[in-house]
TORPA-4810 file (N, C-alpha, C, O; in nm, 3 decimals):
<nodes>
NODE_1_0.079_-0.110_-0.012_0.026_0.045_0.011_0.092_0.166_0.047_0.067_0.285_0.032_M
NODE_2_0.179_0.104_0.095_0.277_0.281_0.072_0.330_0.284_-0.075_0.357_0.390_-0.133_L
NODE_3_0.345_0.142_-0.140_0.452_0.141_-0.236_0.354_0.218_-0.393_0.388_0.301_-0.477_K
NODE_4_0.242_0.147_-0.377_0.044_0.260_-0.439_0.076_0.406_-0.418_0.075_0.482_-0.515_L
NODE_5_0.125_0.483_-0.201_0.000_0.570_-0.222_0.228_0.669_-0.276_0.213_0.789_-0.299_A
NODE_6_0.355_0.633_-0.286_0.444_0.679_-0.292_0.465_0.656_-0.519_0.525_0.731_-0.597_A
NODE_7_0.392_0.537_-0.546_0.376_0.634_-0.686_0.245_0.732_-0.734_0.241_0.804_-0.834_L
NODE_8_0.164_0.716_-0.657_0.080_0.798_-0.715_0.130_0.984_-0.637_0.108_1.101_-0.671_A
NODE_9_0.200_0.918_-0.530_0.276_1.130_-0.528_0.361_1.087_-0.626_0.288_1.071_-0.724_A
NODE_10_0.470_1.059_-0.656_0.517_1.111_-0.796_0.480_1.082_-0.934_0.547_1.087_-1.036_L
NODE_11_0.360_1.051_-0.915_0.204_1.065_-1.102_0.215_1.142_-1.011_0.327_1.126_-0.963_G
NODE_12_0.157_1.224_-0.955_0.055_1.361_-0.887_0.221_1.427_-0.986_0.231_1.462_-1.104_Y
NODE_13_0.307_1.423_-0.895_0.440_1.572_-0.953_0.402_1.570_-1.086_0.325_1.634_-1.158_G
NODE_14_0.517_1.433_-1.100_0.523_1.431_-1.258_0.385_1.480_-1.349_0.425_1.590_-1.385_A
NODE_15_0.259_1.467_-1.404_0.174_1.548_-1.402_0.172_1.674_-1.371_0.114_1.757_-1.441_Y
NODE_16_0.249_1.707_-1.238_0.241_1.884_-1.259_0.316_1.998_-1.286_0.292_2.118_-1.297_R
NODE_17_0.457_1.896_-1.296_0.575_1.957_-1.397_0.555_1.984_-1.518_0.611_2.081_-1.570_Y
NODE_18_0.449_1.884_-1.605_0.433_1.895_-1.710_0.336_1.956_-1.690_0.296_1.956_-1.807_V
NODE_19_0.241_2.026_-1.621_0.165_2.089_-1.748_0.234_2.220_-1.695_0.231_2.313_-1.775_Q
NODE_20_0.319_2.255_-1.532_0.387_2.349_-1.545_0.414_2.416_-1.716_0.385_2.531_-1.748_N
NODE_21_0.464_2.329_-1.794_0.609_2.373_-1.855_0.576_2.346_-1.984_0.645_2.319_-2.082_Q
NODE_22_0.367_2.368_-1.957_0.308_2.412_-2.113_0.304_2.516_-2.118_0.305_2.591_-2.215_R
NODE_23_0.296_2.547_-1.951_0.157_2.702_-1.963_0.248_2.785_-2.042_0.345_2.779_-1.967_R
NODE_24_0.278_2.841_-2.118_0.304_2.975_-2.101_0.341_3.094_-2.039_0.268_3.147_-1.956_A
NODE_25_0.509_3.164_-2.093_0.595_3.211_-1.960_0.506_3.402_-1.939_0.509_3.494_-1.857_P
NODE_26_0.463_3.383_-2.024_0.322_3.527_-2.100_0.301_3.572_-2.152_0.364_3.642_-2.231_D
NODE_27_0.147_3.547_-2.127_0.012_3.549_-2.242_-0.007_3.663_-2.266_0.000_3.758_-2.188_P
NODE_28_-0.036_3.663_-2.390_0.023_3.838_-2.454_-0.144_3.924_-2.458_-0.224_3.846_-2.511_R
NODE_29_-0.183_4.001_-2.435_-0.331_4.033_-2.479_-0.359_4.013_-2.599_-0.266_4.000_-2.679_P
NODE_30_-0.496_4.007_-2.642_-0.525_3.968_-2.740_-0.517_4.082_-2.802_-0.482_4.164_-2.717_V
NODE_31_-0.534_4.150_-2.936_-0.536_4.228_-2.955_-0.677_4.301_-3.050_-0.669_4.242_-3.158_P
NODE_32_-0.743_4.354_-3.055_-0.883_4.382_-3.013_-0.881_4.511_-3.144_-0.815_4.610_-3.178_I
NODE_33_-1.010_4.423_-3.190_-1.054_4.519_-3.367_-1.088_4.682_-3.337_-1.163_4.691_-3.240_A
NODE_34_-1.053_4.810_-3.394_-1.111_4.951_-3.425_-1.032_4.981_-3.239_-1.084_5.092_-3.234_G
NODE_35_-0.971_4.973_-3.127_-0.968_5.057_-2.989_-1.060_5.120_-2.939_-1.176_5.080_-2.952_G
NODE_36_-1.019_5.269_-2.849_-1.143_5.337_-2.842_-1.192_5.389_-2.920_-1.139_5.395_-3.031_P
NODE_37_-1.347_5.466_-2.887_-1.459_5.465_-2.954_-1.406_5.662_-2.928_-1.369_5.720_-2.826_L
NODE_38_-1.437_5.731_-3.127_-1.342_5.827_-3.100_-1.503_5.956_-3.039_-1.609_5.919_-2.990_S
NODE_39_-1.463_6.089_-3.066_-1.607_6.113_-2.980_-1.709_6.225_-3.109_-1.781_6.324_-3.094_S
NODE_40_-1.657_6.125_-3.254_-1.744_6.161_-3.360_-1.787_6.072_-3.434_-1.808_6.076_-3.555_D
NODE_41_-1.812_5.926_-3.306_-1.810_5.787_-3.336_-2.038_5.812_-3.416_-2.127_5.892_-3.388_A
NODE_42_-2.033_5.711_-3.498_-2.204_5.748_-3.476_-2.264_5.604_-3.528_-2.211_5.531_-3.612_R
NODE_43_-2.397_5.581_-3.453_-2.405_5.474_-3.508_-2.536_5.487_-3.694_-2.630_5.564_-3.719_V
NODE_44_-2.487_5.399_-3.760_-2.523_5.383_-3.911_-2.609_5.277_-3.881_-2.566_5.164_-3.860_Q
NODE_45_-2.770_5.316_-3.876_-2.897_5.231_-3.920_-2.899_5.107_-3.949_-2.928_5.007_-3.883_P
NODE_46_-2.838_5.138_-4.142_-2.818_5.008_-4.202_-2.630_5.065_-4.215_-2.565_5.167_-4.195_T
NODE_47_-2.598_4.868_-4.276_-2.458_4.901_-4.308_-2.463_4.926_-4.469_-2.353_4.912_-4.523_P
NODE_48_-2.562_4.957_-4.549_-2.458_4.970_-4.632_-2.514_5.132_-4.726_-2.505_5.175_-4.842_D
NODE_49_-2.580_5.187_-4.576_-2.569_5.276_-4.595_-2.469_5.433_-4.636_-2.363_5.402_-4.582_A
NODE_50_-2.455_5.513_-4.671_-2.289_5.592_-4.722_-2.311_5.657_-4.559_-2.421_5.656_-4.505_P
NODE_51_-2.226_5.696_-4.513_-2.149_5.754_-4.437_-2.153_5.906_-4.448_-2.165_5.938_-4.566_T
NODE_52_-2.147_6.003_-4.371_-2.224_6.118_-4.407_-2.084_6.202_-4.318_-2.083_6.324_-4.306_L
</nodes>
């Protein structure tokens, strides 16, 4: 029974090690198209309507 507990602890430690190695060291923020809204932004009623 002691061997089984030691083997389980070793397996769990290896699992945690692999998970930490797969994780990206510094995840970059996802770029979002558009950015902040300007003061002269308007909502168009239809997408095909020309902007004024």
